MOPAC internal coordinates of N, CA, C and O (Angstrom, degrees):
PM7 1SCF
backbone

  N    0.0000 0     0.00 0     0.00 0    0    0    0
  C    1.4594 1     0.00 0     0.00 0    1    0    0
  C    1.5339 1   109.28 1     0.00 0    2    1    0
  O    1.2310 1   121.30 1   -44.95 1    3    2    1
  N    1.2984 1   115.12 1   135.05 1    3    2    1
  C    1.4743 1   122.39 1  -179.92 1    5    3    2
  C    1.5325 1   109.87 1   -79.76 1    6    5    3
  O    1.2310 1   120.70 1   -21.42 1    7    6    5
  N    1.3218 1   116.26 1   158.58 1    7    6    5
  C    1.4791 1   118.22 1   178.16 1    9    7    6
  C    1.5068 1   114.18 1   -78.74 1   10    9    7
  O    1.2310 1   120.11 1  -167.04 1   11   10    9
  N    1.3222 1   117.40 1    12.96 1   11   10    9
  C    1.4571 1   122.12 1  -178.73 1   13   11   10
  C    1.5319 1   107.47 1  -119.79 1   14   13   11
  O    1.2310 1   120.98 1   -43.01 1   15   14   13
  N    1.3017 1   115.74 1   136.99 1   15   14   13
  C    1.4898 1   120.50 1   175.50 1   17   15   14
  C    1.5415 1   111.36 1   -68.83 1   18   17   15
  O    1.2310 1   121.74 1   141.30 1   19   18   17
  N    1.3318 1   114.27 1   -38.70 1   19   18   17
  C    1.4707 1   120.09 1   178.05 1   21   19   18
  C    1.5260 1   111.51 1  -134.65 1   22   21   19
  O    1.2310 1   120.09 1   -29.30 1   23   22   21
  N    1.3017 1   117.43 1   150.70 1   23   22   21
  C    1.4639 1   119.34 1   177.00 1   25   23   22
  C    1.5071 1   110.36 1  -152.16 1   26   25   23
  O    1.2310 1   120.94 1   -24.89 1   27   26   25
  N    1.2997 1   115.80 1   155.11 1   27   26   25
  C    1.4591 1   123.20 1   171.18 1   29   27   26
  C    1.5090 1   107.30 1   -91.66 1   30   29   27
  O    1.2310 1   120.44 1   -39.45 1   31   30   29
  N    1.3409 1   116.76 1   140.55 1   31   30   29
  C    1.5142 1   121.67 1  -178.49 1   33   31   30
  C    1.5265 1   105.82 1  -124.73 1   34   33   31
  O    1.2310 1   122.05 1   -62.70 1   35   34   33
  N    1.3034 1   113.68 1   117.30 1   35   34   33
  C    1.5109 1   120.49 1   177.39 1   37   35   34
  C    1.5313 1   109.51 1  -122.10 1   38   37   35
  O    1.2310 1   120.19 1   -46.83 1   39   38   37
  N    1.3238 1   117.24 1   133.17 1   39   38   37
  C    1.4645 1   120.24 1   173.24 1   41   39   38
  C    1.5087 1   109.32 1  -126.50 1   42   41   39
  O    1.2310 1   120.17 1   -36.64 1   43   42   41
  N    1.3003 1   117.28 1   143.36 1   43   42   41
  C    1.4559 1   123.16 1   179.13 1   45   43   42
  C    1.5104 1   105.74 1  -137.49 1   46   45   43
  O    1.2310 1   120.96 1   -49.13 1   47   46   45
  N    1.3523 1   115.76 1   130.87 1   47   46   45
  C    1.4318 1   120.67 1  -176.24 1   49   47   46
  C    1.5128 1   107.38 1  -146.96 1   50   49   47
  O    1.2310 1   120.72 1   -19.87 1   51   50   49
  N    1.3103 1   116.23 1   160.13 1   51   50   49
  C    1.4428 1   120.44 1   175.62 1   53   51   50
  C    1.5492 1   108.42 1   -63.22 1   54   53   51
  O    1.2310 1   121.05 1   115.18 1   55   54   53
  N    1.3083 1   115.61 1   -64.82 1   55   54   53
  C    1.4678 1   123.25 1   173.17 1   57   55   54
  C    1.5035 1   106.38 1  -155.33 1   58   57   55
  O    1.2310 1   121.07 1   -74.99 1   59   58   57
  N    1.3337 1   115.55 1   105.01 1   59   58   57
  C    1.4396 1   122.71 1   172.91 1   61   59   58
  C    1.4827 1   109.91 1  -100.92 1   62   61   59
  O    1.2310 1   120.83 1   -86.04 1   63   62   61
  N    1.3179 1   116.02 1    93.96 1   63   62   61
  C    1.4638 1   122.19 1  -164.34 1   65   63   62
  C    1.4887 1   105.20 1    60.56 1   66   65   63
  O    1.2310 1   119.29 1    66.69 1   67   66   65
  N    1.3390 1   118.96 1  -113.31 1   67   66   65
  C    1.4841 1   119.78 1   173.79 1   69   67   66
  C    1.4626 1   116.46 1  -107.16 1   70   69   67
  O    1.2310 1   121.19 1   162.05 1   71   70   69
  N    1.3419 1   115.34 1   -17.95 1   71   70   69
  C    1.4740 1   121.74 1  -179.57 1   73   71   70
  C    1.5272 1   108.62 1   -78.29 1   74   73   71
  O    1.2310 1   120.59 1   -52.17 1   75   74   73
  N    1.3659 1   116.48 1   127.83 1   75   74   73
  C    1.4509 1   121.40 1   177.20 1   77   75   74
  C    1.4999 1   111.83 1  -107.38 1   78   77   75
  O    1.2310 1   119.83 1   153.41 1   79   78   77
  N    1.3222 1   117.92 1   -26.59 1   79   78   77
  C    1.4767 1   122.36 1   179.67 1   81   79   78
  C    1.5249 1   105.93 1  -144.59 1   82   81   79
  O    1.2310 1   121.46 1   -39.18 1   83   82   81
  N    1.3191 1   114.81 1   140.82 1   83   82   81
  C    1.4568 1   119.76 1   173.58 1   85   83   82
  C    1.5417 1   107.88 1  -138.94 1   86   85   83
  O    1.2310 1   123.63 1   -32.02 1   87   86   85
  N    1.3549 1   110.65 1   147.98 1   87   86   85
  C    1.4730 1   119.53 1  -178.75 1   89   87   86
  C    1.5217 1   104.97 1  -127.47 1   90   89   87
  O    1.2310 1   119.97 1   -52.27 1   91   90   89
  N    1.3035 1   117.67 1   127.73 1   91   90   89
  C    1.4359 1   121.47 1  -178.31 1   93   91   90
  C    1.5521 1   109.73 1  -140.89 1   94   93   91
  O    1.2310 1   123.13 1    -2.60 1   95   94   93
  N    1.3257 1   111.60 1   177.40 1   95   94   93
  C    1.4687 1   121.68 1  -179.38 1   97   95   94
  C    1.5358 1   106.65 1  -132.60 1   98   97   95
  O    1.2310 1   120.96 1   -48.55 1   99   98   97
  N    1.2920 1   115.78 1   131.45 1   99   98   97
  C    1.4762 1   118.71 1   175.91 1  101   99   98
  C    1.5370 1   107.65 1  -109.69 1  102  101   99
  O    1.2310 1   121.72 1   -49.98 1  103  102  101
  N    1.3190 1   114.31 1   130.02 1  103  102  101
  C    1.4718 1   120.54 1   174.30 1  105  103  102
  C    1.4970 1   108.06 1  -132.38 1  106  105  103
  O    1.2310 1   120.24 1   -66.45 1  107  106  105
  N    1.3167 1   117.16 1   113.55 1  107  106  105
  C    1.4744 1   121.41 1  -174.82 1  109  107  106
  C    1.5207 1   108.67 1    59.88 1  110  109  107
  O    1.2310 1   120.21 1    56.68 1  111  110  109
  N    1.3393 1   117.21 1  -123.32 1  111  110  109
  C    1.4660 1   122.22 1   177.72 1  113  111  110
  C    1.5192 1   112.92 1   -96.66 1  114  113  111
  O    1.2310 1   120.19 1  -171.57 1  115  114  113
  N    1.3160 1   117.24 1     8.43 1  115  114  113
  C    1.4424 1   121.90 1  -176.81 1  117  115  114
  C    1.5359 1   111.19 1  -102.14 1  118  117  115
  O    1.2310 1   120.55 1   -44.95 1  119  118  117
  N    1.3138 1   116.54 1   135.05 1  119  118  117
  C    1.4665 1   121.32 1   175.95 1  121  119  118
  C    1.5029 1   108.75 1  -117.44 1  122  121  119
  O    1.2310 1   119.80 1   -54.59 1  123  122  121
  N    1.2899 1   118.00 1   125.41 1  123  122  121
  C    1.4946 1   123.18 1  -179.80 1  125  123  122
  C    1.5103 1   107.54 1  -112.07 1  126  125  123
  O    1.2310 1   119.78 1   -55.50 1  127  126  125
  N    1.3161 1   118.03 1   124.50 1  127  126  125
  C    1.4630 1   123.91 1   174.26 1  129  127  126
  C    1.5349 1   109.00 1   -79.03 1  130  129  127
  O    1.2310 1   119.88 1   -55.83 1  131  130  129
  N    1.3526 1   117.84 1   124.17 1  131  130  129
  C    1.4175 1   119.97 1  -179.50 1  133  131  130
  C    1.5272 1   112.39 1   -98.70 1  134  133  131
  O    1.2310 1   121.35 1   139.03 1  135  134  133
  N    1.3681 1   115.03 1   -40.97 1  135  134  133
  C    1.4549 1   120.10 1  -175.06 1  137  135  134
  C    1.5240 1   110.53 1  -154.44 1  138  137  135
  O    1.2310 1   120.44 1   -36.42 1  139  138  137
  N    1.2898 1   116.76 1   143.58 1  139  138  137
  C    1.4776 1   124.41 1   170.34 1  141  139  138
  C    1.5279 1   111.12 1  -126.47 1  142  141  139
  O    1.2310 1   121.57 1   -37.74 1  143  142  141
  N    1.2791 1   114.60 1   142.26 1  143  142  141
  C    1.4611 1   120.81 1   172.56 1  145  143  142
  C    1.5083 1   108.78 1  -116.37 1  146  145  143
  O    1.2310 1   119.43 1   -43.64 1  147  146  145
  N    1.3053 1   118.69 1   136.36 1  147  146  145
  C    1.4460 1   123.31 1  -170.67 1  149  147  146
  C    1.4985 1   113.09 1  -114.28 1  150  149  147
  O    1.2310 1   121.15 1   -22.94 1  151  150  149
  N    1.3172 1   115.40 1   157.06 1  151  150  149
  C    1.4339 1   123.31 1   175.79 1  153  151  150
  C    1.5117 1   110.70 1   -52.48 1  154  153  151
  O    1.2310 1   118.25 1   -43.04 1  155  154  153
  N    1.3027 1   120.95 1   136.96 1  155  154  153
  C    1.4835 1   127.90 1    17.10 1  157  155  154
  C    1.5053 1   114.29 1   -95.50 1  158  157  155
  O    1.2310 1   118.49 1  -173.81 1  159  158  157
  N    1.3271 1   120.49 1     6.19 1  159  158  157
  C    1.4184 1   123.47 1   178.86 1  161  159  158
  C    1.5160 1   109.17 1   -79.74 1  162  161  159
  O    1.2310 1   120.52 1   -72.47 1  163  162  161
  N    1.3622 1   116.62 1   107.53 1  163  162  161
  C    1.4489 1   119.43 1  -173.72 1  165  163  162
  C    1.5231 1   112.19 1  -153.10 1  166  165  163
  O    1.2310 1   121.34 1   -60.77 1  167  166  165
  N    1.3107 1   115.05 1   119.23 1  167  166  165
  C    1.4623 1   121.04 1   174.18 1  169  167  166
  C    1.5135 1   109.02 1   -67.68 1  170  169  167
  O    1.2310 1   121.25 1   149.49 1  171  170  169
  N    1.3340 1   115.21 1   -30.51 1  171  170  169
  C    1.5127 1   119.68 1  -179.49 1  173  171  170
  C    1.4975 1   110.11 1   -68.40 1  174  173  171
  O    1.2310 1   118.11 1   139.87 1  175  174  173
  N    1.3271 1   121.21 1   -40.13 1  175  174  173
  C    1.4485 1   121.29 1   176.52 1  177  175  174
  C    1.4978 1   112.97 1   -67.71 1  178  177  175
  O    1.2310 1   120.02 1   145.07 1  179  178  177
  N    1.3142 1   117.56 1   -34.93 1  179  178  177
  C    1.4564 1   121.37 1   174.79 1  181  179  178
  C    1.5288 1   109.41 1   -62.96 1  182  181  179
  O    1.2310 1   119.65 1   138.50 1  183  182  181
  N    1.3133 1   118.28 1   -41.50 1  183  182  181
  C    1.4589 1   123.74 1   177.95 1  185  183  182
  C    1.5229 1   109.32 1   -60.65 1  186  185  183
  O    1.2310 1   121.35 1   135.36 1  187  186  185
  N    1.3224 1   115.02 1   -44.64 1  187  186  185
  C    1.4896 1   119.73 1   178.06 1  189  187  186
  C    1.5417 1   111.46 1   -63.20 1  190  189  187
  O    1.2310 1   120.29 1   144.41 1  191  190  189
  N    1.3317 1   117.05 1   -35.59 1  191  190  189
  C    1.4623 1   120.08 1   176.63 1  193  191  190
  C    1.5165 1   112.29 1   -64.17 1  194  193  191
  O    1.2310 1   122.00 1   138.85 1  195  194  193
  N    1.3724 1   113.77 1   -41.15 1  195  194  193
  C    1.4663 1   116.55 1   176.16 1  197  195  194
  C    1.5318 1   111.88 1   -66.16 1  198  197  195
  O    1.2310 1   121.04 1   143.98 1  199  198  197
  N    1.3039 1   115.62 1   -36.02 1  199  198  197
  C    1.4958 1   121.17 1   175.45 1  201  199  198
  C    1.5214 1   111.57 1   -58.54 1  202  201  199
  O    1.2310 1   120.85 1   132.65 1  203  202  201
  N    1.3270 1   115.98 1   -47.35 1  203  202  201
  C    1.4713 1   119.60 1   177.77 1  205  203  202
  C    1.5077 1   112.07 1   -66.69 1  206  205  203
  O    1.2310 1   119.58 1   140.89 1  207  206  205
  N    1.3368 1   118.40 1   -39.11 1  207  206  205
  C    1.4494 1   121.88 1   178.33 1  209  207  206
  C    1.5025 1   111.26 1   -60.16 1  210  209  207
  O    1.2310 1   119.67 1   144.09 1  211  210  209
  N    1.3224 1   118.24 1   -35.91 1  211  210  209
  C    1.4436 1   122.66 1   179.64 1  213  211  210
  C    1.5477 1   113.77 1   -80.05 1  214  213  211
  O    1.2310 1   120.51 1   178.19 1  215  214  213
  N    1.3577 1   116.63 1    -1.81 1  215  214  213
  C    1.4443 1   120.65 1   173.98 1  217  215  214
  C    1.5387 1   114.51 1    96.70 1  218  217  215
  O    1.2310 1   120.50 1  -170.63 1  219  218  217
  N    1.3019 1   116.66 1     9.37 1  219  218  217
  C    1.4864 1   120.55 1   178.87 1  221  219  218
  C    1.5032 1   110.16 1   -98.55 1  222  221  219
  O    1.2310 1   121.89 1   -22.11 1  223  222  221
  N    1.3370 1   113.99 1   157.89 1  223  222  221
  C    1.4518 1   117.34 1   179.24 1  225  223  222
  C    1.5351 1   112.81 1   -76.98 1  226  225  223
  O    1.2310 1   120.11 1   -48.25 1  227  226  225
  N    1.3112 1   117.39 1   131.75 1  227  226  225
  C    1.4734 1   123.18 1  -177.56 1  229  227  226
  C    1.5539 1   106.79 1   -64.79 1  230  229  227
  O    1.2310 1   121.63 1   -38.43 1  231  230  229
  N    1.3146 1   114.48 1   141.57 1  231  230  229
  C    1.4744 1   124.72 1  -178.28 1  233  231  230
  C    1.5306 1   111.70 1    69.16 1  234  233  231
  O    1.2310 1   119.44 1  -171.53 1  235  234  233
  N    1.3082 1   118.67 1     8.47 1  235  234  233
  C    1.4842 1   123.59 1   177.20 1  237  235  234
  C    1.4889 1   111.57 1  -132.13 1  238  237  235
  O    1.2310 1   120.00 1   146.83 1  239  238  237
  N    1.3563 1   117.60 1   -33.17 1  239  238  237
  C    1.4589 1   120.27 1  -171.18 1  241  239  238
  C    1.5092 1   115.49 1  -103.54 1  242  241  239
  O    1.2310 1   119.48 1  -178.70 1  243  242  241
  N    1.3355 1   118.59 1     1.30 1  243  242  241
  C    1.5013 1   119.13 1  -174.34 1  245  243  242
  C    1.5446 1   109.93 1   -62.27 1  246  245  243
  O    1.2310 1   119.83 1   145.12 1  247  246  245
  N    1.3188 1   117.92 1   -34.88 1  247  246  245
  C    1.4713 1   118.25 1  -179.25 1  249  247  246
  C    1.5036 1   111.69 1   -66.19 1  250  249  247
  O    1.2310 1   119.91 1   152.34 1  251  250  249
  N    1.3310 1   117.78 1   -27.66 1  251  250  249
  C    1.4698 1   121.39 1   177.32 1  253  251  250
  C    1.5339 1   109.79 1   -70.21 1  254  253  251
  O    1.2310 1   120.88 1   138.14 1  255  254  253
  N    1.3155 1   115.92 1   -41.86 1  255  254  253
  C    1.4895 1   121.36 1   178.71 1  257  255  254
  C    1.5386 1   108.01 1   -62.71 1  258  257  255
  O    1.2310 1   121.53 1   137.00 1  259  258  257
  N    1.3524 1   114.68 1   -43.00 1  259  258  257
  C    1.4743 1   116.64 1  -179.48 1  261  259  258
  C    1.5027 1   111.24 1   -65.00 1  262  261  259
  O    1.2310 1   119.77 1   140.48 1  263  262  261
  N    1.3355 1   118.04 1   -39.52 1  263  262  261
  C    1.4718 1   120.21 1   179.04 1  265  263  262
  C    1.5100 1   112.07 1   -65.48 1  266  265  263
  O    1.2310 1   121.15 1   138.93 1  267  266  265
  N    1.3294 1   115.41 1   -41.07 1  267  266  265
  C    1.4597 1   119.25 1  -178.00 1  269  267  266
  C    1.5428 1   112.72 1   -71.35 1  270  269  267
  O    1.2310 1   120.02 1   157.40 1  271  270  269
  N    1.3103 1   117.56 1   -22.60 1  271  270  269
  C    1.4725 1   121.54 1  -175.53 1  273  271  270
  C    1.4853 1   112.95 1   -56.80 1  274  273  271
  O    1.2310 1   120.50 1   142.85 1  275  274  273
  N    1.3352 1   116.65 1   -37.15 1  275  274  273
  C    1.4833 1   120.73 1  -178.93 1  277  275  274
  C    1.5610 1   113.31 1   -67.68 1  278  277  275
  O    1.2310 1   120.36 1   166.09 1  279  278  277
  N    1.3229 1   116.91 1   -13.91 1  279  278  277
  C    1.4191 1   120.67 1  -178.27 1  281  279  278
  C    1.5144 1   111.57 1   -98.36 1  282  281  279
  O    1.2310 1   119.03 1   171.18 1  283  282  281
  N    1.3081 1   119.46 1    -8.82 1  283  282  281
  C    1.4393 1   122.87 1  -174.01 1  285  283  282
  C    1.5147 1   113.99 1   -93.71 1  286  285  283
  O    1.2310 1   122.37 1    -5.81 1  287  286  285
  N    1.2903 1   113.07 1   174.19 1  287  286  285
  C    1.4365 1   124.22 1   174.80 1  289  287  286
  C    1.5444 1   110.89 1  -114.49 1  290  289  287
  O    1.2310 1   119.79 1   -53.15 1  291  290  289
  N    1.3189 1   118.01 1   126.85 1  291  290  289
  C    1.4884 1   117.94 1  -172.29 1  293  291  290
  C    1.5868 1   111.93 1   -75.09 1  294  293  291
  O    1.2310 1   121.74 1  -105.49 1  295  294  293
  N    1.3062 1   114.27 1    74.51 1  295  294  293
  C    1.4849 1   119.54 1  -178.56 1  297  295  294
  C    1.5104 1   113.68 1   -86.13 1  298  297  295
  O    1.2310 1   120.51 1   164.19 1  299  298  297
  N    1.3215 1   116.64 1   -15.81 1  299  298  297
  C    1.4863 1   122.64 1   179.66 1  301  299  298
  C    1.4895 1   116.92 1  -103.06 1  302  301  299
  O    1.2310 1   120.24 1  -167.58 1  303  302  301
  N    1.3369 1   117.14 1    12.42 1  303  302  301
  C    1.4372 1   122.03 1  -176.76 1  305  303  302
  C    1.5311 1   111.76 1   -54.41 1  306  305  303
  O    1.2310 1   119.82 1   131.13 1  307  306  305
  N    1.3167 1   117.94 1   -48.87 1  307  306  305
  C    1.4580 1   121.30 1  -178.00 1  309  307  306
  C    1.5763 1   110.31 1   -60.26 1  310  309  307
  O    1.2310 1   119.73 1   138.74 1  311  310  309
  N    1.3083 1   118.13 1   -41.26 1  311  310  309
  C    1.4332 1   121.29 1  -178.34 1  313  311  310
  C    1.5414 1   111.34 1   -66.55 1  314  313  311
  O    1.2310 1   120.64 1   139.94 1  315  314  313
  N    1.3053 1   116.37 1   -40.06 1  315  314  313
  C    1.4687 1   121.09 1  -179.98 1  317  315  314
  C    1.5680 1   108.75 1   -68.37 1  318  317  315
  O    1.2310 1   120.51 1   142.59 1  319  318  317
  N    1.2835 1   116.62 1   -37.41 1  319  318  317
  C    1.4886 1   120.01 1   178.23 1  321  319  318
  C    1.5654 1   111.60 1   -62.33 1  322  321  319
  O    1.2310 1   120.78 1   157.11 1  323  322  321
  N    1.3115 1   116.12 1   -22.89 1  323  322  321
  C    1.4707 1   120.57 1   177.89 1  325  323  322
  C    1.5262 1   113.34 1   -75.14 1  326  325  323
  O    1.2310 1   121.29 1   154.31 1  327  326  325
  N    1.3441 1   115.13 1   -25.69 1  327  326  325
  C    1.4722 1   118.44 1  -178.59 1  329  327  326
  C    1.5182 1   113.73 1  -102.51 1  330  329  327
  O    1.2310 1   120.41 1   162.12 1  331  330  329
  N    1.3405 1   116.82 1   -17.88 1  331  330  329
  C    1.4582 1   120.10 1   178.44 1  333  331  330
  C    1.5296 1   105.42 1  -108.31 1  334  333  331
  O    1.2310 1   120.88 1   -63.60 1  335  334  333
  N    1.3320 1   115.92 1   116.40 1  335  334  333
  C    1.4330 1   121.94 1   179.21 1  337  335  334
  C    1.5249 1   113.75 1  -111.49 1  338  337  335
  O    1.2310 1   120.85 1   -49.86 1  339  338  337
  N    1.2742 1   115.99 1   130.14 1  339  338  337
  C    1.4526 1   120.27 1   177.02 1  341  339  338
  C    1.5490 1   106.08 1  -103.56 1  342  341  339
  O    1.2310 1   121.82 1   -41.50 1  343  342  341
  N    1.2993 1   114.13 1   138.50 1  343  342  341
  C    1.4441 1   119.74 1   176.40 1  345  343  342
  C    1.5136 1   110.35 1  -105.54 1  346  345  343
  O    1.2310 1   120.11 1   -54.76 1  347  346  345
  N    1.3306 1   117.40 1   125.24 1  347  346  345
  C    1.4551 1   120.92 1   179.95 1  349  347  346
  C    1.5237 1   114.11 1    55.06 1  350  349  347
  O    1.2310 1   121.43 1  -143.84 1  351  350  349
  N    1.3275 1   114.86 1    36.16 1  351  350  349
  C    1.4810 1   119.99 1  -178.35 1  353  351  350
  C    1.4959 1   115.65 1    71.74 1  354  353  351
  O    1.2310 1   119.82 1  -167.52 1  355  354  353
  N    1.3567 1   117.96 1    12.48 1  355  354  353
  C    1.4368 1   121.38 1  -178.47 1  357  355  354
  C    1.5674 1   108.83 1  -115.35 1  358  357  355
  O    1.2310 1   120.10 1   180.00 1  359  358  357

């Protein structure tokens, strides 16, 4: 049992079977699935593409990109927003 009565549960993966993103709600010992997003729509695969673009090995170098992110300046935000589209705020 977790120390929280309720919690939000979010998972992001490149491709976990077909599910790439899931959103759920935890209440006590119960987990309710709210939404799944399936391949090819995947923030994880996009992250892997950035990893490869930066010269790191896919499925091996993502943690390096994550670690370096805190040292950078977000100068490419507008360009990334052009390739990542959210529909209805989702």
